[in-house]
N, C-alpha and C positions, 0 to 999 in steps of 0.2 A: 180404793187408796185410803191409807192410814190418816184419819183426821187427827189434825194437831191440837196438842193440848191449848185452852187460851185460858185468861185471866178474866174476872168480871168485876168492874168499878161500874157503878152506876150513882147519879145525884139525882135525888127523887124529891120533888118540891110539892110542899101540901097545895091541893087545889089546882087552880089555873095556873098558868105559866105565869112566873112572877114579873114585875112591872120594873122599866129600866127607865132611868132619865134621860135626856138628851145628850147627846156626846158633848163631853168638856166639863157635865156637870153631875154625873154619876158618884153615888159615894163609894167610897173605897178606891183606891188608885188601882188600876188594873182589872176592875170589874167590866163585866158586860155592859157596853154603852151604846146607845142607840146613834147609828151614824146616819141613817136615812129612813123616814118614812113615807111611804107615797102619800099623796095628795098636798104635797107642800109645793112652794115655789122656789125659784134660784133667786139671786140678786138681782137679777134684770126681771123679774116678777113672771118667768116662766114657769107654768105648769110643769110638774114631774109626778107623773103617777104609776099607774102598773095593778094588776092582779099579781104579778110575778115578778120577782128578781130573778132572771133567769142565770144570768154569766157574769162573773167577774172576769177580768184580764188587766194585765200590766203592759204598759208600753210607754216608752219614752219617760220613765221615771216617773209616771202617773198611773193612777186605777181607774179604769174603765168599768161601766156597768151597762148591761144591755136588759131592760125590762121588757113585759107582754102585757097585753090587754085580753088574752082569752077569757070568755065568759064574764067580762065586763058589764056592769050595769052602771053607765055613766052618771054623774051629779050633774051640776051646773054647768061644769067645764067642758060638757058635751062628749061626744065620741072622739076619743085619742087615738093616733098612730103609733107603731112602736119608738121608743127612744133611746139613745144611747146616751149616759150619762158619765160626768168625769170628775173625778176628786184632784186637784190639784197639788194639796199638800196636807200635813199632818193637822195644820189648824184652819184649813179651808173648810169651806161648805160646798156640797155637791152641786154642781151646776147643770144645765141642758148642754150637751156636746153636739148631739144632732137629732134631730125629730123628723121621723119618715112620715111626713106630713101630706102626702100625695093623696089623692080622694078618687074615688071611683066615680062612675056617671051617678048612682045612687047618694052619693054624698058619704058613703062610707068610707073611713081609711083604708087604703090598699093594703099596708103593711101591718099586720095583726099583733106579732111578736117578732122579738130578737132572737132567732134559732141558733145563733153562733158567733161568739168573738174570739179573734186569737191573733196573737201577733206572731209575723213569721219574718225570717230572716233570710238574708241572700248575698252570698259572695261572689255569686257567677250570675252571669246572664243565661237565658235560656238556649242560647247557641253554645253556651259552654265557655265564654270569653271571660275573664276575672274582672269584675268590677274595680273601677278605681278605689273606691269606698265602699265598704258592707253596706247594705240597705235594708230598713227595717219596716215591714208594712203591717198596719194594723187592719184587719179585714174582718168582715162582718157579712152574715147574712138574715133573712126575714122569712116568716110566714106570710106568703104574698098570696091575696084573696083570687088574684087573676088567674094563678098557677103558674106563673112565671118564676123561675128559681134565678135569682140576681146575686152577685159577689158585690160587696162593697169595700172600697180600698181608701184609707184616708191619705190625704195629702197634707204632711204635717207642716209643712211651708205656708199651706193657707186654711188648712182647716177643712176644706172641702172634701166631699165623699163622692168617689166617683163609680158608678155602677156598670157591671158587665153581666151580659145575661148567658147562664149556663143553659138552660133547657125550658121548654114550654111543655106542661102536661096538665091534664084534666083534675079538676077538684072533685071532691066528693064531702058530702054533709060532714062526715067524720076524718077528713084526710085532706091536708094541704101538703104538695109538694114544698121539700124543703133542704137546705143543708143542715146538717143534725153537728157535722164537725168536720173541724180543720185539721191536717196534719203537716208535717215539713219533713225532708229528708235530702239527704245528697246522695243520686244514684251511684252505687258503688262501682260500675262500670265506666258511665260516662263522664262521673265527677261533677254532673251538674245539680245544682240547688234546685228543688222541687217544692211546691205548696200541692197539698191534695184537700180535695172537699168531697165529704160523703154526703151524696146527695140521694134522697130518697123521691122517687121509685127508680130511678135509672143506674147509679152504681158511684163508683168513684172516679170522680174527674182529676187530672193533674195539669198544672201550668208551671211554667217558667217565667222568671222575670225578663220585662221589655217594657223600658222607659217610653216607648213611642206608642204604646197603646193606651186607651182609657182604662184606668185601675191599675196600669201597668204588670198586670199579668197577661200571659198571652196564654189562654186554656185549651186544652186540646177538643177538638168537634164532638168527641164523643168520648164517653166513659171506659178508662181501661180495664176493668172490671164491670161487667154488666148483672147488677144483681137480681135483675129481672128473670134470669135463666136458672137463678139458686133458688130450688124447691123449699117450701115450706112446712110441707107435710110431715107429721110427726114431731110438730111443735105448735102444741096447743095454745092458744091466745094471740098469735102473729095475725092471725084472720088474713093470710094471703099476703102481707106486707111486711118489708124488712127495712130496719134502719142500718144505716152505717153510724154507728153510736160513737165511735171513738176510734183514735189512732195512737200507737204507740211503737217507737223506736226500741228495739231490743236487740242486743250484741250486733249491732250495726245495719240491722235489717227493719224495715218498715211492717208492721201488722195492722190491721183492722179486725174490730169487730163489729159482725152483721150478723143480726138476730143470735143466734144461740150457737154461731161458728165463730173461728179466728181465721184470717186469711193472710198470708206471707207474699210481700211482692218480690218477684224474681226482677233484679235490675237489670237494664241495658237498654240499648236503642229501641228494642221492641219487647219491652216490659209485660210481665203476665202474674196473675196472680193464682196463689195455689193455696187449696185447704188443708190448714195443719191442726185444726182442733174441732170436735163437735161436742157440745154438752151431752152427756149420757143421761143427765137426770133433768130435764130443763122444767118439769112442772107445767103449770101455765103460766105465760108470761107476755105481754104485751110488746115487750121491747125483746127481752133474751140479756146478751151481755151487755155490760155499761162499764164506763172506767178503766178502758185497759191502761195497763200500767206496767212498766219494768222496773223490777227490784232485783238486788243482789241474789243470786240462785243459793240455797241452804248448802250447796255442796262446796262453797266456796270459790267455784269456777265459773265466771261470766254471771248472766241475767237469766231470769224466768218473768212470766208475764203474770200479773194477777187481773182478774176481773172479777164484776159483783153480778150475780146472777138475779134479775129482778123476777117477781113473781111468787108464787106460793110454794116452792121449793129454794127460796132466796138462800145464797150462800156467797163467800168470797173464795173463789177456786183459784188455785195456783198451778198454771199449766208452763210446761217445759216445752218450748216449740221446737226443739231438736227432734222431739218424738211423739208430742202430742200427749204425754202422759201428763195426768192431773193428781192434784190433793186439795181436799175440801181444807181451808186454813179458818176458816169460821160458817158456822150453820146459823145463819142469821135469825131465822123464826124461833129456834132453839133459845139462840143468845137474848134475844129481846123479851122471849116469853119470860125466861128466869130471871133476868135483871127487873122487869116491872111486874111479875106476878100477874101477868095478863096474857090470854093468848092472842098471839098474832099470827095473822092469816095471810097478807100479801105485804111484801117488804120493796121498796126502791131503794137502791143505794148507789152511790156514786153516779148523780144524776149525767153528769158532764166527763168528769175525770176524778182523780183521787190527789188531790193537792200535796206537792212532797215540800215538808217544811224542815228546815235544820235546826233541830234543838241542841241548844250549847251542851247540856248536861244529859240528854236523852238519846242521843244517837239522831240520825235521820227518821223523819215521821212522816206518815201519811194520814191526812186528815180525810174523812170520807162521811159526807151528807147522807141523810137517809128521810125516808118516811114510813111509816107502817100503818097498816088495816088492822083493826081489831074486829073480828066477827060479832055478829048483831046480839047474840043472845048471851055473849062471854060478860061475866061480871068486871065492873071496873073496879081496880084497887086504889086505895087511899092514896092519894099524892100524885093523882093523874085525873084528866078530863078526856073527853072526845068530841071531835064533831062529826056531825051527820051528813053528809053529801047526799044523801037519799038513796043510793045503792051500796052503801058500805058507812062505816064509821072509821074516824082516825085517830091515832093520837094527837091530841092538841097543840101539845109543844114541838118545839126543835132540837134535834138530837144530832150527833155525828159519833164517829168512831175514831178512835186513835191508834193507828197501827204502829207498834214500836219495832225495831230490828228483832229479826227471828220469829215474825209471827205472832207476838203478843198485843192484845185486843183492850181497849178501855172504852166505856160507852160515856158520854159527855153530854149535858145539857145545856142549851143557851138562855140562859137566867135572864129572861128579859121579855117585854111585850110593848109593842110601840104605842099602844093605848091599852089601858085598863080592860083585862078581859077578851084581847084580841086574841086568836090563835095564830099561831106560827106556823105550825101544820108539818112543814119540809124543809129540811136545810138542802139548797140545791147547787150552791158553789161556794168555794173557800180560797181565799188567797190570803200569802203573805204580804205584807206594807210594802211597797217598793221605796217607803218614804225615808231616807238616811238617819233622819232624827225621831223616828217612829218606833225604835227598839226592837223587841220582836211581837209587834202587834199582830193580829191577825184578822181578816175581815170574813165576814158570815153573810149570807145573803138566800134569801128564798121567798117561801111560797109555792105551794101548786094549787090550781084552781080545781083539780080533781072534778071537772065535767060540770060543777056546781056555781051557781050566781057568785059573783065575788066584786068587790070594789075597793082599791087604794088599799090592797092586802100586802104589797109589797114591802119588804123591809131588809135594811142591812146593819148589821151589827159589828161591832168591833171589842176585841179584849186582848190584852196581853198574853202571851203564849202561857205563862205561869197559871195565871187565873183561869185562860181556857181549860186548862189540863188539870189545872189543881195543884196548890202549890207544894204539897207533901211528895207527888209523883217525879 
């Protein structure tokens, strides 16, 4: 398909990533400000760390963050389990909302990382009955070292988190069963509000609201779509494993990105899923498609889907789910190589999703986090530094893409570092501030351990939209 034209805007800083001061004291109103640095404590003295800040979510007017301790080399605080943090308001400090502190017999924390967090709303019970008042639940899941996949739901009245077991699977040295994504959808035939969990290695589970069961979600006994039956042949890098990376509603229908393919749900009392798209240029990728998102169709009628292809053939692809036709909106490898004047070999973009941001003067935007590998023998141009993780090198700074209406892209850098010289490496998750007195502030969070030892490397920055995008644009 014809490749869309794109515009290149990049900010390059000399040497390593610039240093930002703590939130509230950064020089220049609206500059990138450090909101959270791993290794700190909250006002109650509780430790908050993490090698990665994996996901941000908005619920009940607050901002939540899920961290992880993958590849952690603990300090004096000792081994920690995954944590959910919360920010209550603009002038507040991050605090520990929930610690997954259960221990295994050997003393190791059971839950290594938060794998997904999302808010899901219900206007109906799972039976189809209308609820007296709509209900909104904050849901989470973790990397559980026992191989159990659990979904946790927060009780806003008590602050307690209730766990429900979805499945039990065997672990491997390089794999933990997990829920990678949550989705929500009202079945167009039954008119029942449903939540969906993309679990690896089994597939897509669905559930309806039931106030009488723990966690208030009655999950199906098995997956609606069994991904173990989907072949991974022809997709180098997947190593026989699939991730349900993301969900998106498009034209009233629910879609899921699974490996290098997109599936559509056929609603009804006996739902099923059908394949609507297969990436014809997958390259080598450990995940496939990420960040499935609906956007207005260029035709002016209805919506189409966007997804980011992870790997050495990385691109942002636009898919019309009606017929599976595709167009490359952005060749990520070429785009980044041109911007940085460095050869880029492997790119991860839209780790969890593409953040939808309303831009008052720019139209609706998508902000897309990323990380990029640099080949071992490639020269590094002035203004850049790299991190060597043993099997490869990465650009050391944190970058993100801004997608404007009609497929125009700009590349932006998070100008900051939690401590002098610390690499940010990856922008994993982005959210608009939920606080009414916070203007157009955007929160960015990340780090990716990339299979290398790390400690207290998770971070969160905030910036006004104008500062994040460049006031002149």
